[in-house]
C-alpha positions as CSV (number, residue, x, y, z in Angstrom):
1,M,-109.8,-32.5,185.9
2,I,-106.9,-30.5,184.4
3,T,-103.7,-30.5,186.4
4,I,-101.5,-27.3,186.0
5,N,-98.2,-26.5,187.5
6,F,-97.9,-22.8,187.9
7,H,-94.6,-21.1,187.6
8,P,-93.9,-19.0,190.8
9,D,-93.4,-15.8,188.6
10,D,-96.7,-16.4,186.9
11,I,-98.5,-16.7,190.3
12,I,-97.2,-13.2,191.2
13,I,-98.5,-11.8,187.9
14,I,-101.8,-13.6,188.2
15,E,-102.3,-12.4,191.8
16,D,-101.7,-8.8,190.8
17,G,-103.4,-8.8,187.5
18,R,-106.7,-10.1,188.8
19,Y,-107.3,-6.7,190.3
20,T,-105.3,-4.4,188.2
21,H,-105.7,-5.5,184.6
22,P,-107.7,-2.9,182.6
23,H,-110.1,-5.5,180.9
24,P,-112.7,-7.2,183.1
25,R,-112.6,-10.4,181.0
26,V,-108.9,-10.8,181.6
27,R,-109.4,-10.0,185.3
28,R,-111.9,-12.9,185.5
29,R,-109.5,-15.3,183.7
30,L,-106.7,-14.4,186.1
31,E,-109.1,-14.8,189.1
32,V,-109.9,-18.3,187.9
33,L,-106.2,-19.1,187.5
34,W,-105.5,-17.8,191.0
35,L,-108.2,-19.9,192.5
36,K,-106.9,-22.9,190.7
37,S,-103.4,-22.1,192.0
38,Q,-104.8,-22.3,195.5
39,M,-105.8,-25.9,194.9
40,L,-109.5,-25.4,195.0
41,S,-111.8,-27.9,193.3
42,H,-113.4,-27.1,190.0
43,D,-116.8,-26.9,191.6
44,D,-115.6,-24.4,194.1
45,I,-113.8,-22.3,191.4
46,C,-117.0,-22.3,189.3
47,R,-119.1,-21.2,192.2
48,L,-116.7,-18.5,193.4
49,A,-116.0,-17.1,189.9
50,N,-119.7,-17.5,188.8
51,I,-118.7,-19.4,185.6
52,G,-119.6,-22.7,184.1
53,E,-117.4,-25.8,184.0
54,S,-116.7,-25.4,180.2
55,T,-115.5,-21.8,180.7
56,L,-113.2,-23.0,183.5
57,V,-111.8,-25.7,181.3
58,R,-111.3,-23.2,178.5
59,Y,-109.4,-20.8,180.7
60,L,-107.2,-23.5,182.1
61,K,-106.4,-24.8,178.6
62,L,-105.5,-21.3,177.5
63,Y,-102.9,-21.2,180.3
64,R,-101.7,-24.7,179.8
65,D,-101.2,-24.3,176.0
66,G,-100.1,-20.7,175.7
67,G,-99.1,-19.5,179.1
68,L,-100.0,-16.1,180.5
69,E,-99.6,-14.4,177.1
70,E,-102.5,-16.4,175.7
71,V,-104.7,-15.8,178.8
72,I,-104.2,-12.0,178.6
73,K,-104.7,-11.9,174.8
74,L,-108.2,-10.7,173.8
75,K,-109.6,-11.9,170.5
76,F,-112.7,-10.1,169.6
77,R,-114.3,-11.0,166.3
78,K,-114.8,-8.0,164.2
79,P,-116.5,-8.8,160.9
80,E,-115.5,-6.7,157.9
81,S,-117.9,-5.9,155.1
82,E,-117.0,-7.0,151.6
83,L,-117.8,-3.4,150.6
84,E,-114.7,-2.2,152.5
85,K,-112.5,-3.3,149.6
86,Y,-114.3,-0.8,147.3
87,V,-114.4,2.3,149.6
88,I,-112.1,4.4,147.5
89,D,-114.0,3.6,144.3
90,I,-117.4,4.2,145.9
91,K,-116.3,7.5,147.4
92,A,-114.8,8.7,144.1
93,Y,-117.9,7.7,142.2
94,F,-120.2,9.5,144.6
95,Q,-118.1,12.6,144.6
96,D,-118.9,13.0,140.9
97,H,-122.4,11.5,141.0
98,P,-124.0,12.0,144.5
99,P,-127.1,9.7,144.9
100,A,-130.4,11.3,145.5
101,T,-131.9,8.2,147.3
102,L,-130.7,5.0,148.9
103,K,-132.1,3.0,146.0
104,E,-130.0,5.0,143.7
105,A,-126.9,4.4,145.9
106,M,-127.8,0.7,146.0
107,A,-127.9,0.5,142.2
108,A,-124.6,2.4,141.8
109,I,-122.8,0.3,144.4
110,E,-124.1,-2.9,142.8
111,G,-122.8,-1.6,139.4
112,I,-119.4,-0.7,140.9
113,T,-118.8,-3.8,143.1
114,G,-121.2,-6.4,141.8
115,L,-122.5,-6.8,145.4
116,K,-126.2,-6.5,146.1
117,R,-127.1,-5.2,149.6
118,S,-130.3,-4.1,151.3
119,K,-131.2,-0.4,151.7
120,A,-130.5,-0.6,155.4
121,T,-127.0,-2.1,154.9
122,I,-126.2,0.5,152.2
123,G,-127.3,3.3,154.6
124,R,-125.1,2.0,157.4
125,F,-122.2,1.5,155.1
126,L,-122.5,5.0,153.6
127,H,-122.7,6.5,157.1
128,S,-119.7,4.5,158.2
129,I,-117.6,6.0,155.4
130,G,-118.7,9.5,156.3
131,M,-121.5,10.1,153.8
132,H,-124.7,11.5,155.1
133,P,-128.0,12.3,153.4
134,R,-128.4,15.8,152.2
135,K,-131.5,17.8,153.1
136,V,-133.3,18.9,149.9
137,G,-135.2,22.1,149.7
138,M,-138.6,22.4,147.9
139,I,-139.2,24.4,144.8
140,P,-142.5,26.3,144.9
141,S,-145.0,24.8,142.5
142,K,-146.4,28.1,141.2
143,A,-143.2,29.8,140.5
144,D,-143.1,32.4,137.6
145,P,-140.5,31.3,135.1
146,E,-140.1,34.9,133.8
147,K,-139.3,36.2,137.3
148,Q,-136.9,33.3,138.0
149,K,-135.0,34.0,134.7
150,A,-134.8,37.7,135.6
151,F,-133.5,36.9,139.1
152,L,-130.9,34.5,137.7
153,N,-129.7,36.9,135.0
154,N,-129.9,40.2,136.9
155,E,-129.1,39.3,140.5
156,L,-127.6,35.9,141.0
157,E,-125.1,35.6,138.1
158,P,-123.4,39.0,138.9
159,I,-122.9,37.8,142.5
160,L,-121.4,34.5,141.3
161,V,-119.1,36.2,138.9
162,T,-117.7,38.6,141.4
163,S,-117.2,35.9,144.1
164,Q,-115.0,33.8,141.8
């Protein structure tokens, strides 16, 4: 059983924070500390707070070792992809050489970074850096090359020249 001597100022902060703190995990920690400050047994605290004994001990050690600052601190693990180091290089490369498929993007990223990743991982990574697949139109299979050339020379190129 861990014995803790609560500072009177801390008890006021704990009592208020267990209802008003914006994060529910911190509110639960403060509730546990408040129950402990009321001299309840560990079994009663675990039952009332709906937590296990190891969680109770962890919360009490947080307070004992680091004070209220450590109890209120939230430490969420946010893993970062190794590809994040190469975002600028990858974006610059894909600006000049947009990939047609994810397999093509995989090969290009492996060439740039030396890191081999799955198609799904590459797709999520490209989406996270703001790249999205382009929708590709179909070219009719029975197109007349003469009509296409005439359209290009007579209609399309004059429009492109005047719009520049």
